[in-house]
N, C-alpha and C positions, 0 to 999 in steps of 0.2 A: 830373776832369770826369765820368768814368763813374759815380762814386759819387754825385755831385749829381743826375745824371739818374735813376739808380736810386731814390734817395730821393724825388724828385719823383713818379715813377711809382707807387711804393708808397703815398705820401701821397694821390695822386689816387684810386687804387682803394679805399683805406680810406674816404675821404670819400664816394665814390660808393656803396659798399655800406652805409655807416652811414645815409645819407639814405634808402635804400630800406626800411629797417625801420620799421614802423608799429606803435605800441602800441595795444592795445585795452583797454577797461575793461568788465568784466562786473559788473552789479549783481544781487545775489542777493536772494531773497525775505526772508531774515533780516536784511537791511540791510548785509551785508558787500559789499565790492568787491574784485575781483581784477584786477590789471593784468598783461597778457600781453605777450610779445615780439612776437608776430605774431597774425594773425587765427586764432581758434580753429577747429579742424576738427570738423565734425559727423560722427559715425559713425552711419549709418542703422540698422545692425543692433542696436547697443546703446542707441541714442538718448541718447548722452552726447556732450558736447563735450570734445575732447581739446586741451589747451593747455599752454603752457610759461610760467611766471611769469618776471618779471624776475630773480628769484633763481636761475633755472635748474631749478626744481622742476616736474616733469611732473604734471599733474592731470587728472582726469576729473570732469566736473560734469554731473549729470542735467539735461536740457533743461527739465524742469518746475521746477527750482530757480532758473532765470534769468529775471529780469524784463527786462533790457536788455543789449544788447551794442552798444557805440559806440566809434568810432575816437577816439583821444585827440589 
């Protein structure tokens, strides 16, 4: 019985956290698109967006190279 309750609780939390993740699509001037795990963060000092792709790769993209950032 405890095992079933534990499984249900873990499943519920995983489902909840998965639903919170929102992907974003960046469209660049050269026509490429980059899909990110979460909203890209803008660094005011460097004027670059810092993001993590769906593959887990960390990237920095110059703000001048980006045409559009939209939620998927």
